[in-house]
C-alpha positions as CSV (number, residue, x, y, z in Angstrom):
1,M,3.0,-21.9,8.2
2,N,2.6,-21.5,4.1
3,V,1.8,-17.7,4.2
4,F,0.8,-18.6,0.6
5,A,-1.9,-21.1,1.2
6,S,-5.7,-20.3,1.4
7,P,-7.1,-19.8,5.0
8,G,-8.1,-22.4,6.9
9,P,-11.6,-23.4,7.7
10,E,-12.0,-21.7,11.3
11,H,-11.0,-18.3,8.9
12,A,-13.1,-18.6,6.3
13,P,-16.0,-16.5,5.7
14,R,-19.7,-18.0,7.1
15,G,-21.7,-18.0,4.1
16,P,-25.6,-19.4,4.0
17,A,-26.3,-22.6,4.3
18,N,-26.7,-22.8,0.6
19,P,-23.2,-21.5,-0.9
20,P,-23.2,-19.6,-4.0
21,G,-22.8,-21.5,-7.0
22,P,-21.0,-20.9,-10.6
23,L,-22.9,-18.7,-11.9
24,D,-24.0,-16.2,-8.9
25,E,-19.7,-16.9,-8.0
26,A,-19.4,-15.4,-12.1
27,L,-21.7,-12.6,-11.0
28,F,-19.4,-11.6,-8.4
29,A,-15.8,-11.9,-9.9
30,G,-17.2,-9.8,-13.3
31,T,-18.8,-7.3,-11.3
32,V,-15.8,-6.5,-9.3
33,M,-13.4,-7.0,-12.8
34,A,-15.7,-4.8,-14.4
35,Q,-14.8,-1.5,-11.6
36,A,-10.9,-2.7,-11.8
37,V,-11.1,-2.3,-15.6
38,R,-13.1,0.9,-15.2
39,A,-10.7,1.9,-12.4
40,A,-7.5,1.0,-14.8
41,R,-8.4,2.8,-17.3
42,D,-8.6,6.0,-14.6
43,L,-4.5,5.2,-13.6
44,V,-3.8,4.8,-17.2
45,A,-5.1,8.1,-17.8
46,C,-2.9,10.1,-14.9
47,A,0.2,8.4,-16.3
48,E,-0.4,10.1,-19.4
49,T,-1.0,13.3,-18.1
50,H,2.3,12.6,-15.5
51,P,5.0,10.7,-18.0
52,D,7.8,11.8,-16.4
53,L,6.7,9.8,-13.3
54,F,5.4,6.6,-14.8
55,S,7.7,6.4,-17.8
56,A,9.7,3.5,-15.7
57,K,10.1,0.6,-17.6
58,P,8.8,-1.6,-14.5
59,I,5.5,0.4,-14.5
60,D,3.4,-0.3,-17.1
61,T,0.2,-1.7,-18.3
62,T,-0.1,-4.7,-16.3
63,T,1.3,-2.4,-12.5
64,Y,-2.1,-0.2,-13.6
65,H,-4.3,-2.9,-13.5
66,A,-2.7,-4.6,-11.0
67,V,-3.2,-2.1,-8.8
68,A,-7.1,-1.8,-10.0
69,C,-7.8,-5.3,-8.9
70,A,-6.6,-5.2,-5.8
71,N,-8.7,-2.4,-4.4
72,A,-11.6,-3.5,-6.4
73,F,-11.6,-7.0,-4.6
74,G,-9.8,-5.6,-1.7
75,S,-13.6,-3.3,-1.2
76,P,-15.7,-5.6,-3.6
77,D,-18.8,-3.3,-2.9
78,L,-17.6,0.3,-4.1
79,E,-17.9,1.3,-7.5
80,A,-14.0,2.0,-9.3
81,G,-15.0,6.4,-8.6
82,D,-15.5,5.4,-5.0
83,L,-11.6,3.9,-5.1
84,R,-10.4,6.3,-6.5
85,I,-7.8,7.9,-4.3
86,A,-7.0,4.8,-3.2
87,N,-5.9,3.8,-6.6
88,R,-4.5,7.1,-7.6
89,T,-2.3,7.4,-4.2
90,A,-0.9,3.7,-4.4
91,L,-0.1,4.7,-8.3
92,W,1.5,7.8,-6.9
93,I,3.3,5.4,-4.5
94,F,5.1,3.6,-7.3
95,G,6.3,6.8,-8.7
96,L,7.8,7.6,-5.6
97,D,9.8,4.5,-4.7
98,W,11.0,4.6,-8.5
99,L,13.2,7.8,-7.9
100,V,14.0,7.0,-4.1
101,D,14.9,3.7,-4.9
102,H,16.9,3.5,-8.2
103,K,16.7,7.0,-9.5
104,A,18.5,8.8,-6.7
105,A,22.5,9.6,-6.1
106,A,22.6,10.7,-3.0
107,R,20.8,10.9,0.4
108,E,20.0,14.8,-0.3
109,E,18.2,14.3,-3.4
110,I,15.7,12.3,-1.9
111,E,15.6,14.9,1.5
112,D,14.6,17.3,-1.3
113,L,12.4,15.0,-3.2
114,N,10.6,14.9,0.7
115,R,10.8,18.6,1.2
116,R,9.2,19.5,-2.4
117,C,6.3,17.0,-1.6
118,L,5.5,18.0,2.1
119,A,5.1,21.4,1.0
120,V,2.8,20.4,-1.8
121,A,0.9,18.6,1.2
122,D,0.8,21.4,2.9
123,G,-0.9,23.8,0.3
124,G,1.8,25.2,-1.8
125,E,2.3,24.9,-5.8
126,P,3.9,21.6,-7.0
127,V,7.1,22.5,-8.8
128,P,7.1,22.8,-12.7
129,G,7.7,19.8,-15.0
130,D,7.6,18.0,-11.7
131,G,5.1,14.9,-12.4
132,L,5.7,13.6,-8.4
133,T,4.1,17.3,-6.9
134,A,2.0,17.6,-9.4
135,F,0.2,14.8,-9.6
136,L,0.8,14.6,-5.4
137,A,-1.3,18.6,-5.6
138,E,-4.0,16.7,-7.3
139,I,-4.3,13.8,-5.0
140,R,-4.4,16.7,-1.8
141,D,-7.0,18.0,-3.9
142,E,-9.5,15.3,-4.1
143,V,-8.5,14.5,-0.5
144,A,-9.3,18.1,0.9
145,A,-12.6,18.3,-1.0
146,S,-14.4,15.6,1.2
147,P,-16.2,17.5,4.1
148,A,-13.9,15.0,6.5
149,F,-10.6,16.6,5.6
150,P,-10.2,19.5,8.4
151,A,-10.3,17.2,11.1
152,L,-7.9,14.1,9.6
153,R,-5.7,17.0,7.6
154,A,-3.4,16.1,10.3
155,D,-3.3,12.3,10.4
156,W,-3.2,12.1,6.3
157,R,-0.3,14.3,6.3
158,T,1.4,12.5,9.4
159,E,0.9,9.3,7.4
160,L,2.6,11.2,4.0
161,D,5.1,12.6,6.8
162,R,6.2,8.6,8.1
163,L,6.0,7.2,3.7
164,L,8.7,10.4,2.9
165,D,11.3,8.5,6.0
166,A,11.0,5.8,5.8
167,G,12.8,6.1,1.9
168,V,14.9,8.0,3.6
169,R,15.9,5.5,6.8
170,E,16.1,3.0,3.9
171,W,18.6,4.2,1.9
172,D,20.4,4.5,4.5
173,W,20.6,0.9,5.3
174,K,20.7,0.2,1.5
175,A,24.0,2.4,1.9
176,A,25.2,0.4,4.5
177,A,25.1,-2.9,3.0
178,A,26.5,-2.0,-0.4
179,A,29.4,-0.4,1.9
180,G,29.7,-3.7,3.9
181,D,28.7,-2.2,7.2
182,T,26.8,-4.8,8.9
183,T,27.0,-3.5,11.7
184,A,24.2,-0.3,10.5
185,L,21.8,-2.9,9.0
186,P,18.1,-3.4,11.3
187,T,16.9,-5.6,13.3
188,L,14.1,-7.3,12.0
189,N,11.6,-5.0,14.3
190,D,13.7,-2.2,13.1
191,Y,13.1,-3.0,9.6
192,L,8.7,-3.6,10.1
193,D,9.2,-0.6,12.1
194,N,9.6,0.8,9.0
195,A,7.0,-0.3,7.2
196,D,5.8,2.9,6.6
197,N,7.9,2.8,3.3
198,F,5.2,0.4,1.8
199,G,2.6,3.0,1.7
200,S,-0.8,1.4,2.6
201,A,-1.3,3.4,5.6
202,W,-1.2,6.6,3.7
203,V,-3.7,4.9,0.6
204,N,-6.0,4.0,4.2
205,V,-6.3,7.4,5.5
206,S,-6.8,9.3,2.4
207,H,-9.7,6.3,1.7
208,W,-11.5,6.6,4.5
209,I,-11.5,10.6,4.1
210,V,-12.7,10.7,1.2
211,R,-15.1,8.0,2.3
212,A,-15.8,9.8,5.1
213,D,-18.2,6.7,6.1
214,P,-18.9,7.9,9.6
215,A,-18.9,5.1,11.5
216,T,-14.6,4.5,10.2
217,L,-14.4,8.4,11.1
218,A,-15.4,8.1,14.4
219,H,-13.0,5.1,14.8
220,V,-9.8,6.2,12.8
221,A,-7.5,6.5,15.7
222,P,-7.5,2.2,16.5
223,L,-8.2,2.1,12.7
224,R,-4.8,3.5,12.4
225,T,-3.4,1.7,14.6
226,I,-4.2,-1.3,13.0
227,S,-3.9,-0.2,9.5
228,H,0.0,-0.1,10.9
229,E,0.3,-3.3,11.9
230,V,-1.1,-4.4,8.6
231,Q,1.5,-2.5,6.6
232,K,4.1,-4.8,8.7
233,A,2.5,-7.9,7.5
234,L,2.0,-6.7,3.7
235,R,6.0,-6.0,3.8
236,L,7.0,-8.9,4.8
237,L,4.8,-10.5,1.8
238,N,5.9,-8.6,-0.9
239,D,9.6,-10.0,0.8
240,L,8.6,-13.1,-0.1
241,A,7.8,-12.5,-3.2
242,T,10.2,-10.4,-4.0
243,Y,13.5,-11.5,-2.6
244,E,15.6,-12.6,-6.0
245,R,14.3,-9.4,-7.9
246,D,15.4,-7.5,-4.5
247,V,18.4,-8.6,-4.9
248,A,19.2,-8.0,-8.9
249,W,17.6,-4.2,-8.0
250,G,19.8,-3.5,-5.1
251,D,16.3,-3.1,-3.3
252,L,16.7,-4.0,0.4
253,N,14.4,-7.2,1.9
254,A,14.4,-8.8,5.1
255,Q,15.7,-11.7,3.9
256,M,18.6,-10.0,3.4
257,L,19.3,-9.5,6.9
258,G,19.2,-13.1,8.4
259,V,15.7,-13.5,8.2
260,G,14.6,-16.9,6.7
261,R,11.2,-17.8,4.6
262,A,9.9,-19.7,8.0
263,E,10.7,-17.2,10.1
264,A,9.4,-14.7,7.6
265,A,6.4,-16.5,7.3
266,A,5.8,-17.4,11.0
267,R,6.2,-13.8,11.8
268,I,3.6,-12.4,9.3
269,G,1.4,-15.5,11.3
270,Q,1.8,-13.7,14.7
271,I,0.6,-10.1,12.8
272,I,-1.9,-11.5,11.2
273,E,-3.3,-12.8,14.0
274,G,-2.9,-9.9,16.4
275,C,-4.6,-7.8,13.6
276,R,-7.8,-9.9,13.9
277,D,-7.6,-9.4,17.8
278,L,-7.3,-6.0,17.4
279,L,-10.2,-5.8,14.9
280,E,-12.2,-7.8,17.0
281,P,-13.6,-4.9,19.2
282,L,-14.5,-2.9,16.1
283,R,-16.6,-5.2,13.8
284,E,-20.0,-4.4,15.0
285,D,-19.4,-0.6,15.3
286,C,-17.0,0.2,12.2
287,P,-18.2,-3.3,9.7
288,E,-16.6,-1.1,6.6
289,A,-13.4,-0.4,7.8
290,T,-12.3,-3.5,9.6
291,A,-13.5,-5.5,6.3
292,Y,-11.1,-3.8,4.3
293,L,-8.5,-3.8,6.4
294,E,-9.1,-7.8,6.6
295,R,-9.3,-8.0,2.6
296,Q,-6.1,-6.5,2.5
297,I,-4.2,-9.2,4.3
298,G,-6.1,-11.8,2.3
299,Y,-5.9,-10.4,-1.1
300,S,-2.1,-9.3,-0.4
301,T,-1.1,-13.3,0.7
302,A,-3.0,-14.6,-2.1
303,F,-1.5,-12.4,-4.7
304,Y,2.2,-12.4,-3.7
305,G,2.2,-15.7,-3.8
306,V,2.1,-15.7,-7.7
307,S,3.0,-12.7,-8.4
308,D,4.1,-9.2,-7.9
309,Y,2.9,-5.5,-9.2
310,W,6.8,-4.0,-11.1
311,G,7.1,-5.0,-14.6
312,A,10.7,-5.7,-15.8
313,L,13.3,-3.6,-15.9
């Protein structure tokens, strides 16, 4: 299976008898890109507000635009304002990743960082001068302003906790690898079970809370389950695209665990087919969220076949 190939005809959207022409396609692309540009400006403003968090060279202007494009094309019917929390949570994760993967010198630093973040998630004040907790407090307040938040607060907190905890677990694996202890490295299944460090499940539940779409809210439990499976596919797609960079940066990648590209590609295909099976019963009753999750897979498959979100060190 070539995971970077275009979807086969059996997976192609069912369009009208007369497909859109070049003008229609350009109108659609231009509309979505306009929303992405507006969203990117908001992300640049966020980065300027928290320079200590986003001053790392690899988090550059291209990163902001790539995040904005991913969410705009993932929800092409929504405007930039509707996608603001998805964009901001995704950007926050870039800052978190940089601190955990490249700035922390000891496990205790990550544990302390996690405690600070969870305290803010639970309503505490951000640490003075700490862009990570300050930006998280802004995100928390926006999510909490939604009428859907009281019912889904525990879900939001759980997904954030999973994201933070996964970072600690990966730190342990990387430390073992650096020490030459291959017996402590995870199996592929263990590695994928830790895909919460990718963060998309937390982004998704944050987006769903702020959107407050009744059909989505009525099906949050199965959607979260599918979101975790989608996250596994995105983790592997990212790993296929970034192996050389991960080796150079000292990051962990599935291909460092004895998993070949063919095996990773086959596993991605299995996960995607499983996601389709899980999504099928929800399509009629929950069209917005099911399309949102499926577009995440399609967009990421194409995007990671060509590019990546991070800039150069």
